[in-house]
N, CA, C and O atoms as a printed pandas DataFrame, in Angstrom:
     atom_number atom_name residue_name chain_id  residue_number  x_coord  y_coord  z_coord
0              1         N          UNK        A               1    0.799   -1.199    0.000
1              2        CA          UNK        A               1    0.000    0.000    0.000
2              3         C          UNK        A               1    0.835    1.253    0.000
3              4         O          UNK        A               1    0.472    2.264   -0.601
4              5         N          UNK        A               2    1.950    1.174    0.676
5              6        CA          UNK        A               2    2.812    2.344    0.728
6              7         C          UNK        A               2    3.311    2.670   -0.671
7              8         O          UNK        A               2    3.479    3.832   -1.040
8              9         N          UNK        A               3    3.545    1.603   -1.443
9             10        CA          UNK        A               3    4.007    1.824   -2.806
10            11         C          UNK        A               3    2.944    2.526   -3.650
11            12         O          UNK        A               3    3.268    3.430   -4.420
12            13         N          UNK        A               4    1.705    2.131   -3.517
13            14        CA          UNK        A               4    0.598    2.734   -4.264
14            15         C          UNK        A               4    0.369    4.179   -3.855
15            16         O          UNK        A               4    0.092    5.021   -4.709
16            17         N          UNK        A               5    0.480    4.484   -2.561
17            18        CA          UNK        A               5    0.287    5.858   -2.088
18            19         C          UNK        A               5    1.426    6.742   -2.563
19            20         O          UNK        A               5    1.220    7.900   -2.924
20            21         N          UNK        A               6    2.644    6.180   -2.559
21            22        CA          UNK        A               6    3.800    6.946   -3.029
22            23         C          UNK        A               6    3.684    7.293   -4.497
23            24         O          UNK        A               6    4.034    8.394   -4.922
24            25         N          UNK        A               7    3.183    6.332   -5.270
25            26        CA          UNK        A               7    2.997    6.574   -6.696
26            27         C          UNK        A               7    1.959    7.657   -6.932
27            28         O          UNK        A               7    2.132    8.507   -7.806
28            29         N          UNK        A               8    0.869    7.630   -6.148
29            30        CA          UNK        A               8   -0.183    8.639   -6.297
30            31         C          UNK        A               8    0.365   10.024   -5.961
31            32         O          UNK        A               8    0.038   10.993   -6.646
32            33         N          UNK        A               9    1.187   10.135   -4.927
33            34        CA          UNK        A               9    1.772   11.422   -4.543
34            35         C          UNK        A               9    2.678   11.931   -5.664
35            36         O          UNK        A               9    2.668   13.119   -5.989
36            37         N          UNK        A              10    3.467   11.015   -6.258
37            38        CA          UNK        A              10    4.342   11.415   -7.358
38            39         C          UNK        A              10    3.538   11.920   -8.550
39            40         O          UNK        A              10    3.908   12.914   -9.174
40            41         N          UNK        A              11    2.445   11.242   -8.865
41            42        CA          UNK        A              11    1.605   11.640   -9.988
42            43         C          UNK        A              11    0.974   13.005   -9.726
43            44         O          UNK        A              11    0.949   13.866  -10.605
44            45         N          UNK        A              12    0.465   13.193   -8.510
45            46        CA          UNK        A              12   -0.164   14.471   -8.160
46            47         C          UNK        A              12    0.873   15.592   -8.203
47            48         O          UNK        A              12    0.613   16.656   -8.766
48            49         N          UNK        A              13    2.047   15.362   -7.612
49            50        CA          UNK        A              13    3.087   16.387   -7.594
50            51         C          UNK        A              13    3.577   16.709   -9.000
51            52         O          UNK        A              13    3.822   17.872   -9.318
52            53         N          UNK        A              14    3.721   15.690   -9.844
53            54        CA          UNK        A              14    4.175   15.957  -11.211
54            55         C          UNK        A              14    3.111   16.739  -11.984
55            56         O          UNK        A              14    3.442   17.569  -12.831
56            57         N          UNK        A              15    1.840   16.476  -11.695
57            58        CA          UNK        A              15    0.765   17.246  -12.324
58            59         C          UNK        A              15    0.794   18.701  -11.888
59            60         O          UNK        A              15    0.627   19.602  -12.711
60            61         N          UNK        A              16    1.006   18.938  -10.586
61            62        CA          UNK        A              16    1.077   20.309  -10.062
62            63         C          UNK        A              16    2.282   21.031  -10.663
63            64         O          UNK        A              16    2.166   22.185  -11.077
64            65         N          UNK        A              17    3.424   20.370  -10.714
65            66        CA          UNK        A              17    4.632   20.969  -11.291
66            67         C          UNK        A              17    4.391   21.304  -12.766
67            68         O          UNK        A              17    4.803   22.361  -13.245
68            69         N          UNK        A              18    3.731   20.409  -13.468
69            70        CA          UNK        A              18    3.433   20.664  -14.883
70            71         C          UNK        A              18    2.559   21.888  -15.063
71            72         O          UNK        A              18    2.807   22.703  -15.951
72            73         N          UNK        A              19    1.528   22.026  -14.219
73            74        CA          UNK        A              19    0.633   23.178  -14.309
74            75         C          UNK        A              19    1.396   24.470  -13.998
75            76         O          UNK        A              19    1.209   25.476  -14.681
76            77         N          UNK        A              20    2.252   24.448  -12.975
77            78        CA          UNK        A              20    3.040   25.625  -12.603
78            79         C          UNK        A              20    3.984   26.010  -13.739
79            80         O          UNK        A              20    4.136   27.194  -14.039
80            81         N          UNK        A              21    4.620   25.024  -14.373
81            82        CA          UNK        A              21    5.524   25.302  -15.490
82            83         C          UNK        A              21    4.761   25.921  -16.654
83            84         O          UNK        A              21    5.230   26.890  -17.251
84            85         N          UNK        A              22    3.608   25.383  -16.982
85            86        CA          UNK        A              22    2.801   25.916  -18.092
86            87         C          UNK        A              22    2.358   27.345  -17.784
87            88         O          UNK        A              22    2.454   28.219  -18.647
88            89         N          UNK        A              23    1.870   27.595  -16.556
89            90        CA          UNK        A              23    1.465   28.960  -16.189
90            91         C          UNK        A              23    2.661   29.909  -16.226
91            92         O          UNK        A              23    2.527   31.063  -16.634
92            93         N          UNK        A              24    3.816   29.433  -15.808
93            94        CA          UNK        A              24    5.020   30.258  -15.872
94            95         C          UNK        A              24    5.397   30.602  -17.300
95            96         O          UNK        A              24    5.775   31.738  -17.583
96            97         N          UNK        A              25    5.301   29.642  -18.197
97            98        CA          UNK        A              25    5.603   29.895  -19.606
98            99         C          UNK        A              25    4.618   30.888  -20.219
99           100         O          UNK        A              25    5.018   31.785  -20.961
100          101         N          UNK        A              26    3.350   30.731  -19.914
101          102        CA          UNK        A              26    2.336   31.658  -20.427
102          103         C          UNK        A              26    2.616   33.078  -19.918
103          104         O          UNK        A              26    2.559   34.044  -20.679
104          105         N          UNK        A              27    2.919   33.184  -18.624
105          106        CA          UNK        A              27    3.225   34.499  -18.054
106          107         C          UNK        A              27    4.466   35.085  -18.705
107          108         O          UNK        A              27    4.496   36.277  -19.007
108          109         N          UNK        A              28    5.490   34.269  -18.927
109          110        CA          UNK        A              28    6.719   34.729  -19.562
110          111         C          UNK        A              28    6.440   35.235  -20.974
111          112         O          UNK        A              28    6.947   36.291  -21.356
112          113         N          UNK        A              29    5.647   34.506  -21.755
113          114        CA          UNK        A              29    5.326   34.920  -23.118
114          115         C          UNK        A              29    4.544   36.236  -23.102
115          116         O          UNK        A              29    4.826   37.127  -23.903
116          117         N          UNK        A              30    3.584   36.366  -22.218
117          118        CA          UNK        A              30    2.828   37.616  -22.122
118          119         C          UNK        A              30    3.734   38.768  -21.725
119          120         O          UNK        A              30    3.590   39.881  -22.232
120          121         N          UNK        A              31    4.670   38.502  -20.815
121          122        CA          UNK        A              31    5.584   39.547  -20.359
122          123         C          UNK        A              31    6.519   39.964  -21.494
123          124         O          UNK        A              31    6.761   41.156  -21.685
124          125         N          UNK        A              32    7.041   39.010  -22.239
125          126        CA          UNK        A              32    7.951   39.296  -23.346
126          127         C          UNK        A              32    7.241   40.087  -24.440
127          128         O          UNK        A              32    7.818   41.020  -24.999
128          129         N          UNK        A              33    6.012   39.731  -24.747
129          130        CA          UNK        A              33    5.287   40.403  -25.826
130          131         C          UNK        A              33    4.642   41.702  -25.379
131          132         O          UNK        A              33    4.006   42.380  -26.186
132          133         N          UNK        A              34    4.791   42.065  -24.106
133          134        CA          UNK        A              34    4.270   43.341  -23.634
134          135         C          UNK        A              34    2.802   43.338  -23.293
135          136         O          UNK        A              34    2.215   44.398  -23.076
136          137         N          UNK        A              35    2.207   42.194  -23.242
137          138        CA          UNK        A              35    0.788   42.140  -22.898
138          139         C          UNK        A              35    0.622   42.184  -21.393
139          140         O          UNK        A              35    1.473   41.703  -20.644
140          141         N          UNK        A              36   -0.480   42.764  -20.965
141          142        CA          UNK        A              36   -0.763   42.837  -19.536
142          143         C          UNK        A              36   -1.169   41.474  -19.004
143          144         O          UNK        A              36   -1.776   40.668  -19.710
144          145         N          UNK        A              37   -0.831   41.237  -17.772
145          146        CA          UNK        A              37   -1.299   40.032  -17.108
146          147         C          UNK        A              37   -2.359   40.430  -16.100
147          148         O          UNK        A              37   -2.552   41.614  -15.824
148          149         N          UNK        A              38   -3.024   39.470  -15.570
149          150        CA          UNK        A              38   -4.065   39.766  -14.589
150          151         C          UNK        A              38   -3.459   40.432  -13.350
151          152         O          UNK        A              38   -4.119   41.234  -12.690
152          153         N          UNK        A              39   -2.207   40.101  -13.037
153          154        CA          UNK        A              39   -1.550   40.733  -11.883
154          155         C          UNK        A              39   -1.364   42.221  -12.107
155          156         O          UNK        A              39   -1.459   43.004  -11.162
156          157         N          UNK        A              40   -1.102   42.623  -13.340
157          158        CA          UNK        A              40   -0.957   44.045  -13.639
158          159         C          UNK        A              40   -2.238   44.788  -13.294
159          160         O          UNK        A              40   -2.203   45.876  -12.719
160          161         N          UNK        A              41   -3.367   44.191  -13.648
161          162        CA          UNK        A              41   -4.644   44.846  -13.385
162          163         C          UNK        A              41   -5.014   44.807  -11.902
163          164         O          UNK        A              41   -5.662   45.723  -11.396
164          165         N          UNK        A              42   -4.609   43.766  -11.223
165          166        CA          UNK        A              42   -4.941   43.667   -9.804
166          167         C          UNK        A              42   -4.147   44.646   -8.952
167          168         O          UNK        A              42   -4.673   45.213   -7.994
168          169         N          UNK        A              43   -2.873   44.845   -9.303
169          170        CA          UNK        A              43   -2.009   45.659   -8.464
170          171         C          UNK        A              43   -1.656   47.012   -9.063
171          172         O          UNK        A              43   -0.833   47.733   -8.499
172          173         N          UNK        A              44   -2.253   47.372  -10.185
173          174        CA          UNK        A              44   -1.954   48.655  -10.824
174          175         C          UNK        A              44   -2.609   49.788  -10.034
175          176         O          UNK        A              44   -3.683   49.609   -9.460
176          177         N          UNK        A              45   -1.948   50.975  -10.005
177          178        CA          UNK        A              45   -2.568   52.112   -9.334
178          179         C          UNK        A              45   -3.794   52.584  -10.108
179          180         O          UNK        A              45   -3.967   52.260  -11.283
180          181         N          UNK        A              46   -4.619   53.335   -9.447
181          182        CA          UNK        A              46   -5.838   53.848  -10.061
182          183         C          UNK        A              46   -5.484   54.749  -11.236
183          184         O          UNK        A              46   -4.528   55.521  -11.167
184          185         N          UNK        A              47   -6.255   54.649  -12.315
185          186        CA          UNK        A              47   -6.000   55.471  -13.496
186          187         C          UNK        A              47   -7.054   56.553  -13.657
187          188         O          UNK        A              47   -7.296   57.010  -14.774
188          189         N          UNK        A              48   -7.680   56.967  -12.582
189          190        CA          UNK        A              48   -8.708   57.995  -12.683
190          191         C          UNK        A              48   -8.117   59.382  -12.847
191          192         O          UNK        A              48   -8.832   60.308  -13.230
192          193         N          UNK        A              49   -6.821   59.553  -12.564
193          194        CA          UNK        A              49   -6.199   60.858  -12.692
194          195         C          UNK        A              49   -6.324   61.707  -11.445
195          196         O          UNK        A              49   -5.766   62.802  -11.392
196          197         N          UNK        A              50   -7.039   61.233  -10.446
197          198        CA          UNK        A              50   -7.216   61.985   -9.207
198          199         C          UNK        A              50   -6.205   61.460   -8.193
199          200         O          UNK        A              50   -6.099   60.253   -7.973
200          201         N          UNK        A              51   -5.473   62.371   -7.589
201          202        CA          UNK        A              51   -4.512   61.974   -6.571
202          203         C          UNK        A              51   -4.950   62.523   -5.227
203          204         O          UNK        A              51   -5.880   63.326   -5.147
204          205         N          UNK        A              52   -4.284   62.092   -4.181
205          206        CA          UNK        A              52   -4.660   62.559   -2.845
206          207         C          UNK        A              52   -4.342   64.030   -2.646
207          208         O          UNK        A              52   -4.860   64.648   -1.716
208          209         N          UNK        A              53   -3.502   64.608   -3.498
209          210        CA          UNK        A              53   -3.144   66.019   -3.362
210          211         C          UNK        A              53   -4.099   66.943   -4.108
211          212         O          UNK        A              53   -4.036   68.159   -3.929
212          213         N          UNK        A              54   -4.976   66.399   -4.934
213          214        CA          UNK        A              54   -5.926   67.230   -5.670
214          215         C          UNK        A              54   -6.978   67.788   -4.720
215          216         O          UNK        A              54   -7.444   67.083   -3.825
216          217         N          UNK        A              55   -7.358   69.062   -4.911
217          218        CA          UNK        A              55   -8.416   69.607   -4.055
218          219         C          UNK        A              55   -9.745   68.919   -4.339
219          220         O          UNK        A              55   -9.986   68.447   -5.450
220          221         N          UNK        A              56  -10.579   68.868   -3.357
221          222        CA          UNK        A              56  -11.893   68.252   -3.508
222          223         C          UNK        A              56  -12.745   69.109   -4.450
223          224         O          UNK        A              56  -12.679   70.336   -4.384
224          225         N          UNK        A              57  -13.540   68.488   -5.321
225          226        CA          UNK        A              57  -14.383   69.273   -6.221
226          227         C          UNK        A              57  -15.471   70.017   -5.443
227          228         O          UNK        A              57  -15.988   69.526   -4.439
228          229         N          UNK        A              58  -15.799   71.208   -5.932
229          230        CA          UNK        A              58  -16.829   72.026   -5.311
230          231         C          UNK        A              58  -18.053   71.961   -6.212
231          232         O          UNK        A              58  -17.960   72.200   -7.416
232          233         N          UNK        A              59  -19.205   71.636   -5.621
233          234        CA          UNK        A              59  -20.431   71.518   -6.404
234          235         C          UNK        A              59  -20.828   72.864   -6.990
235          236         O          UNK        A              59  -20.794   73.888   -6.307
236          237         N          UNK        A              60  -21.208   72.850   -8.272
237          238        CA          UNK        A              60  -21.743   74.035   -8.922
238          239         C          UNK        A              60  -20.684   74.995   -9.436
239          240         O          UNK        A              60  -21.041   75.992  -10.064
240          241         N          UNK        A              61  -19.417   74.753   -9.206
241          242        CA          UNK        A              61  -18.373   75.665   -9.671
242          243         C          UNK        A              61  -17.521   74.938  -10.708
243          244         O          UNK        A              61  -16.906   73.909  -10.429
244          245         N          UNK        A              62  -17.506   75.496  -11.894
245          246        CA          UNK        A              62  -16.704   74.941  -12.981
246          247         C          UNK        A              62  -15.351   75.644  -12.996
247          248         O          UNK        A              62  -15.304   76.867  -12.867
248          249         N          UNK        A              63  -14.252   74.910  -13.148
249          250        CA          UNK        A              63  -12.951   75.570  -13.258
250          251         C          UNK        A              63  -12.845   76.331  -14.574
251          252         O          UNK        A              63  -13.376   75.899  -15.597
252          253         N          UNK        A              64  -12.153   77.469  -14.540
253          254        CA          UNK        A              64  -11.979   78.257  -15.753
254          255         C          UNK        A              64  -10.953   77.580  -16.649
255          256         O          UNK        A              64   -9.913   77.128  -16.169
256          257         N          UNK        A              65  -11.236   77.505  -17.950
257          258        CA          UNK        A              65  -10.264   76.896  -18.853
258          259         C          UNK        A              65   -9.034   77.788  -18.994
259          260         O          UNK        A              65   -9.131   79.015  -18.954
260          261         N          UNK        A              66   -7.891   77.157  -19.156
261          262        CA          UNK        A              66   -6.660   77.901  -19.360
262          263         C          UNK        A              66   -6.538   78.198  -20.849
263          264         O          UNK        A              66   -6.509   77.279  -21.667
264          265         N          UNK        A              67   -6.468   79.458  -21.197
265          266        CA          UNK        A              67   -6.378   79.879  -22.586
266          267         C          UNK        A              67   -5.011   80.506  -22.811
267          268         O          UNK        A              67   -4.629   81.461  -22.134
268          269         N          UNK        A              68   -4.288   79.957  -23.767
269          270        CA          UNK        A              68   -2.968   80.499  -24.078
270          271         C          UNK        A              68   -3.125   81.815  -24.825
271          272         O          UNK        A              68   -4.023   81.952  -25.655
272          273         N          UNK        A              69   -2.262   82.780  -24.539
273          274        CA          UNK        A              69   -2.352   84.045  -25.264
274          275         C          UNK        A              69   -2.000   83.832  -26.730
275          276         O          UNK        A              69   -1.185   82.967  -27.050
276          277         N          UNK        A              70   -2.603   84.611  -27.623
277          278        CA          UNK        A              70   -2.305   84.437  -29.040
278          279         C          UNK        A              70   -0.855   84.799  -29.338
279          280         O          UNK        A              70   -0.281   85.689  -28.710
280          281         N          UNK        A              71   -0.276   84.100  -30.301
281          282        CA          UNK        A              71    1.081   84.386  -30.714
282          283         C          UNK        A              71    1.064   85.644  -31.565
283          284         O          UNK        A              71    0.354   85.699  -32.569
284          285         N          UNK        A              72    1.837   86.658  -31.179
285          286        CA          UNK        A              72    1.810   87.885  -31.972
286          287         C          UNK        A              72    2.413   87.649  -33.356
287          288         O          UNK        A              72    3.452   87.003  -33.492
288          289         N          UNK        A              73    1.762   88.169  -34.351
289          290        CA          UNK        A              73    2.254   88.053  -35.713
290          291         C          UNK        A              73    3.369   89.070  -35.916
291          292         O          UNK        A              73    3.199   90.260  -35.650
292          293         N          UNK        A              74    4.485   88.593  -36.379
293          294        CA          UNK        A              74    5.605   89.473  -36.663
294          295         C          UNK        A              74    5.368   90.116  -38.019
295          296         O          UNK        A              74    4.712   89.531  -38.881
296          297         N          UNK        A              75    5.892   91.304  -38.210
297          298        CA          UNK        A              75    5.717   91.958  -39.503
298          299         C          UNK        A              75    6.943   91.771  -40.388
299          300         O          UNK        A              75    6.977   92.280  -41.508
300          301         N          UNK        A              76    7.958   91.042  -39.899
301          302        CA          UNK        A              76    9.176   90.819  -40.668
302          303         C          UNK        A              76    9.443   89.331  -40.850
303          304         O          UNK        A              76    9.182   88.522  -39.959
304          305         N          UNK        A              77    9.958   88.994  -42.001
305          306        CA          UNK        A              77   10.377   87.625  -42.279
306          307         C          UNK        A              77   11.764   87.400  -41.696
307          308         O          UNK        A              77   12.603   88.301  -41.718
308          309         N          UNK        A              78   12.006   86.203  -41.176
309          310        CA          UNK        A              78   13.311   85.793  -40.671
310          311         C          UNK        A              78   13.646   84.446  -41.289
311          312         O          UNK        A              78   12.854   83.506  -41.218
312          313         N          UNK        A              79   14.829   84.357  -41.898
313          314        CA          UNK        A              79   15.272   83.100  -42.505
314          315         C          UNK        A              79   16.426   82.531  -41.689
315          316         O          UNK        A              79   17.315   83.269  -41.266
316          317         N          UNK        A              80   16.411   81.220  -41.470
317          318        CA          UNK        A              80   17.457   80.586  -40.673
318          319         C          UNK        A              80   17.738   79.191  -41.200
319          320         O          UNK        A              80   16.924   78.595  -41.906
320          321         N          UNK        A              81   18.909   78.686  -40.839
321          322        CA          UNK        A              81   19.373   77.353  -41.232
322          323         C          UNK        A              81   18.494   76.309  -40.562
323          324         O          UNK        A              81   18.390   76.284  -39.336
324          325         N          UNK        A              82   17.860   75.446  -41.349
325          326        CA          UNK        A              82   16.985   74.396  -40.827
326          327         C          UNK        A              82   17.097   73.186  -41.752
327          328         O          UNK        A              82   16.252   72.982  -42.623
328          329         N          UNK        A              83   18.157   72.376  -41.556
329          330        CA          UNK        A              83   18.369   71.248  -42.475
330          331         C          UNK        A              83   17.224   70.252  -42.448
331          332         O          UNK        A              83   16.660   69.950  -41.396
332          333         N          UNK        A              84   16.894   69.747  -43.635
333          334        CA          UNK        A              84   15.752   68.835  -43.774
334          335         C          UNK        A              84   16.149   67.369  -43.772
335          336         O          UNK        A              84   15.274   66.509  -43.662
336          337         N          UNK        A              85   17.424   67.050  -43.889
337          338        CA          UNK        A              85   17.921   65.667  -43.905
338          339         C          UNK        A              85   17.299   64.855  -45.042
339          340         O          UNK        A              85   17.061   63.655  -44.902
340          341         N          UNK        A              86   17.040   65.525  -46.173
341          342        CA          UNK        A              86   16.445   64.822  -47.314
342          343         C          UNK        A              86   17.391   64.751  -48.506
343          344         O          UNK        A              86   16.953   64.545  -49.637
344          345         N          UNK        A              87   18.695   64.923  -48.254
345          346        CA          UNK        A              87   19.714   64.854  -49.306
346          347         C          UNK        A              87   19.561   65.957  -50.347
347          348         O          UNK        A              87   20.137   65.861  -51.431
348          349         N          UNK        A              88   18.794   67.006  -50.037
349          350        CA          UNK        A              88   18.656   68.155  -50.941
350          351         C          UNK        A              88   19.147   69.381  -50.187
351          352         O          UNK        A              88   18.473   69.878  -49.285
352          353         N          UNK        A              89   20.321   69.862  -50.562
353          354        CA          UNK        A              89   20.916   70.987  -49.847
354          355         C          UNK        A              89   20.191   72.296  -50.136
355          356         O          UNK        A              89   20.345   73.260  -49.386
356          357         N          UNK        A              90   19.425   72.348  -51.179
357          358        CA          UNK        A              90   18.839   73.602  -51.644
358          359         C          UNK        A              90   17.636   74.060  -50.826
359          360         O          UNK        A              90   17.202   75.202  -50.975
360          361         N          UNK        A              91   17.087   73.207  -49.970
361          362        CA          UNK        A              91   15.916   73.593  -49.176
362          363         C          UNK        A              91   16.189   73.555  -47.669
363          364         O          UNK        A              91   15.282   73.323  -46.870
364          365         N          UNK        A              92   17.448   73.786  -47.295
365          366        CA          UNK        A              92   17.821   73.712  -45.876
366          367         C          UNK        A              92   17.684   75.043  -45.146
367          368         O          UNK        A              92   18.314   75.246  -44.109
368          369         N          UNK        A              93   16.876   75.942  -45.672
369          370        CA          UNK        A              93   16.589   77.224  -45.022
370          371         C          UNK        A              93   15.081   77.314  -44.836
371          372         O          UNK        A              93   14.306   76.963  -45.726
372          373         N          UNK        A              94   14.677   77.795  -43.655
373          374        CA          UNK        A              94   13.260   78.025  -43.384
374          375         C          UNK        A              94   13.081   79.497  -43.062
375          376         O          UNK        A              94   13.827   80.063  -42.263
376          377         N          UNK        A              95   12.096   80.108  -43.684
377          378        CA          UNK        A              95   11.777   81.516  -43.427
378          379         C          UNK        A              95   10.411   81.576  -42.753
379          380         O          UNK        A              95    9.463   80.918  -43.182
380          381         N          UNK        A              96   10.326   82.374  -41.692
381          382        CA          UNK        A              96    9.061   82.490  -40.962
382          383         C          UNK        A              96    8.712   83.951  -40.719
383          384         O          UNK        A              96    9.579   84.819  -40.623
384          385         N          UNK        A              97    7.424   84.185  -40.624
385          386        CA          UNK        A              97    6.877   85.484  -40.210
386          387         C          UNK        A              97    5.657   85.155  -39.366
387          388         O          UNK        A              97    4.570   84.905  -39.886
388          389         N          UNK        A              98    5.861   85.162  -38.034
389          390        CA          UNK        A              98    4.782   84.730  -37.143
390          391         C          UNK        A              98    4.501   83.262  -37.387
391          392         O          UNK        A              98    5.391   82.422  -37.257
392          393         N          UNK        A              99    3.261   82.951  -37.742
393          394        CA          UNK        A              99    2.906   81.551  -37.998
394          395         C          UNK        A              99    3.048   81.171  -39.463
395          396         O          UNK        A              99    2.830   80.011  -39.813
396          397         N          UNK        A             100    3.409   82.114  -40.331
397          398        CA          UNK        A             100    3.626   81.822  -41.747
398          399         C          UNK        A             100    5.013   81.231  -41.934
399          400         O          UNK        A             100    5.967   81.640  -41.273
400          401         N          UNK        A             101    5.118   80.270  -42.836
401          402        CA          UNK        A             101    6.402   79.640  -43.122
402          403         C          UNK        A             101    6.616   79.530  -44.623
403          404         O          UNK        A             101    5.673   79.361  -45.396
404          405         N          UNK        A             102    7.871   79.630  -45.010
405          406        CA          UNK        A             102    8.264   79.477  -46.411
406          407         C          UNK        A             102    9.597   78.738  -46.429
407          408         O          UNK        A             102   10.546   79.153  -45.763
408          409         N          UNK        A             103    9.672   77.657  -47.179
409          410        CA          UNK        A             103   10.932   76.916  -47.328
410          411         C          UNK        A             103   11.342   77.056  -48.794
411          412         O          UNK        A             103   10.917   76.277  -49.647
412          413         N          UNK        A             104   12.186   78.073  -49.075
413          414        CA          UNK        A             104   12.561   78.321  -50.471
414          415         C          UNK        A             104   13.586   77.317  -50.976
415          416         O          UNK        A             104   14.315   76.703  -50.197
416          417         N          UNK        A             105   13.626   77.164  -52.279
417          418        CA          UNK        A             105   14.672   76.391  -52.943
418          419         C          UNK        A             105   15.708   77.416  -53.395
419          420         O          UNK        A             105   15.482   78.166  -54.345
420          421         N          UNK        A             106   16.835   77.439  -52.711
421          422        CA          UNK        A             106   17.863   78.439  -52.990
422          423         C          UNK        A             106   19.017   77.814  -53.779
423          424         O          UNK        A             106   19.378   76.656  -53.568
424          425         N          UNK        A             107   19.575   78.593  -54.677
425          426        CA          UNK        A             107   20.702   78.163  -55.520
426          427         C          UNK        A             107   20.416   76.837  -56.233
427          428         O          UNK        A             107   21.209   75.900  -56.133
428          429         N          UNK        A             108   19.295   76.750  -56.947
429          430        CA          UNK        A             108   18.917   75.466  -57.562
430          431         C          UNK        A             108   19.867   75.004  -58.667
431          432         O          UNK        A             108   19.922   73.812  -58.972
432          433         N          UNK        A             109   20.619   75.934  -59.272
433          434        CA          UNK        A             109   21.523   75.550  -60.365
434          435         C          UNK        A             109   22.874   75.045  -59.853
435          436         O          UNK        A             109   23.668   74.519  -60.633
436          437         N          UNK        A             110   23.138   75.194  -58.576
437          438        CA          UNK        A             110   24.410   74.752  -58.014
438          439         C          UNK        A             110   24.333   73.265  -57.710
439          440         O          UNK        A             110   23.342   72.784  -57.161
440          441         N          UNK        A             111   25.384   72.544  -58.071
441          442        CA          UNK        A             111   25.405   71.107  -57.794
442          443         C          UNK        A             111   25.664   70.831  -56.316
443          444         O          UNK        A             111   25.068   69.923  -55.737
444          445         N          UNK        A             112   26.557   71.618  -55.704
445          446        CA          UNK        A             112   26.892   71.448  -54.286
446          447         C          UNK        A             112   26.744   72.791  -53.589
447          448         O          UNK        A             112   27.226   73.809  -54.086
448          449         N          UNK        A             113   26.080   72.795  -52.445
449          450        CA          UNK        A             113   25.827   74.032  -51.705
450          451         C          UNK        A             113   26.330   73.856  -50.282
451          452         O          UNK        A             113   25.983   72.883  -49.613
452          453         N          UNK        A             114   27.154   74.801  -49.816
453          454        CA          UNK        A             114   27.606   74.774  -48.425
454          455         C          UNK        A             114   26.646   75.585  -47.576
455          456         O          UNK        A             114   25.827   76.338  -48.102
456          457         N          UNK        A             115   26.747   75.431  -46.260
457          458        CA          UNK        A             115   25.897   76.207  -45.358
458          459         C          UNK        A             115   26.171   77.694  -45.507
459          460         O          UNK        A             115   25.238   78.496  -45.477
460          461         N          UNK        A             116   27.432   78.079  -45.668
461          462        CA          UNK        A             116   27.779   79.495  -45.831
462          463         C          UNK        A             116   27.158   80.059  -47.108
463          464         O          UNK        A             116   26.621   81.167  -47.108
464          465         N          UNK        A             117   27.234   79.286  -48.201
465          466        CA          UNK        A             117   26.653   79.737  -49.469
466          467         C          UNK        A             117   25.153   79.942  -49.345
467          468         O          UNK        A             117   24.621   80.973  -49.756
468          469         N          UNK        A             118   24.476   78.955  -48.775
469          470        CA          UNK        A             118   23.010   79.020  -48.724
470          471         C          UNK        A             118   22.546   80.096  -47.742
471          472         O          UNK        A             118   21.503   80.715  -47.954
472          473         N          UNK        A             119   23.316   80.327  -46.660
473          474        CA          UNK        A             119   22.918   81.365  -45.705
474          475         C          UNK        A             119   23.113   82.760  -46.302
475          476         O          UNK        A             119   22.355   83.679  -45.993
476          477         N          UNK        A             120   24.126   82.918  -47.152
477          478        CA          UNK        A             120   24.300   84.196  -47.844
478          479         C          UNK        A             120   23.110   84.442  -48.774
479          480         O          UNK        A             120   22.591   85.556  -48.844
480          481         N          UNK        A             121   22.689   83.413  -49.475
481          482        CA          UNK        A             121   21.527   83.528  -50.352
482          483         C          UNK        A             121   20.245   83.716  -49.534
483          484         O          UNK        A             121   19.332   84.420  -49.966
484          485         N          UNK        A             122   20.175   83.086  -48.351
485          486        CA          UNK        A             122   18.996   83.228  -47.482
486          487         C          UNK        A             122   18.852   84.664  -46.998
487          488         O          UNK        A             122   17.733   85.168  -46.896
488          489         N          UNK        A             123   19.961   85.331  -46.697
489          490        CA          UNK        A             123   19.900   86.743  -46.280
490          491         C          UNK        A             123   19.334   87.602  -47.399
491          492         O          UNK        A             123   18.515   88.487  -47.153
492          493         N          UNK        A             124   19.770   87.342  -48.631
493          494        CA          UNK        A             124   19.246   88.094  -49.776
494          495         C          UNK        A             124   17.760   87.793  -49.968
495          496         O          UNK        A             124   16.986   88.699  -50.278
496          497         N          UNK        A             125   17.350   86.537  -49.790
497          498        CA          UNK        A             125   15.941   86.159  -49.936
498          499         C          UNK        A             125   15.098   86.821  -48.825
499          500         O          UNK        A             125   13.987   87.288  -49.077
500          501         N          UNK        A             126   15.634   86.855  -47.615
501          502        CA          UNK        A             126   14.944   87.498  -46.489
502          503         C          UNK        A             126   14.741   88.985  -46.778
503          504         O          UNK        A             126   13.664   89.526  -46.526
504          505         N          UNK        A             127   15.785   89.653  -47.312
505          506        CA          UNK        A             127   15.664   91.072  -47.680
506          507         C          UNK        A             127   14.589   91.266  -48.745
507          508         O          UNK        A             127   13.825   92.231  -48.698
508          509         N          UNK        A             128   14.535   90.334  -49.715
509          510        CA          UNK        A             128   13.522   90.425  -50.777
510          511         C          UNK        A             128   12.110   90.256  -50.198
511          512         O          UNK        A             128   11.187   90.966  -50.596
512          513         N          UNK        A             129   11.945   89.315  -49.259
513          514        CA          UNK        A             129   10.628   89.102  -48.639
514          515         C          UNK        A             129   10.170   90.325  -47.839
515          516         O          UNK        A             129    8.977   90.623  -47.788
516          517         N          UNK        A             130   11.106   91.023  -47.222
517          518        CA          UNK        A             130   10.756   92.142  -46.333
518          519         C          UNK        A             130   10.682   93.481  -47.061
519          520         O          UNK        A             130   10.575   94.518  -46.406
520          521         N          UNK        A             131   10.734   93.494  -48.370
521          522        CA          UNK        A             131   10.624   94.771  -49.110
522          523         C          UNK        A             131    9.246   95.362  -48.964
523          524         O          UNK        A             131    8.970   96.428  -49.515
């Protein structure tokens, strides 16, 4: 009888070990692939956005919305070096006037353009824009 009971204990223990290994593998795969596990949801902090430091809401009073001041429109164009990383040296200058933008193609007939060359041309283009 002792032999039969020992065999049953071995079978039960091997079954439990198998289940634990399978659950561990599933958890590992979920963790590797970035998926949430049930433990994440059980122990995650509240996502309501309210913290203990927030003031208590007052009934009937709506908070005033924060409105950013308008950006003043400049009356002059300004051109500056702004590389585009598109293998085209001729458009590496950006000109702005307030919220308006212009990206001119400068020195289009030149095969190779240096920053000094294009900035000299950008100054002339800026002067032309501000006439």
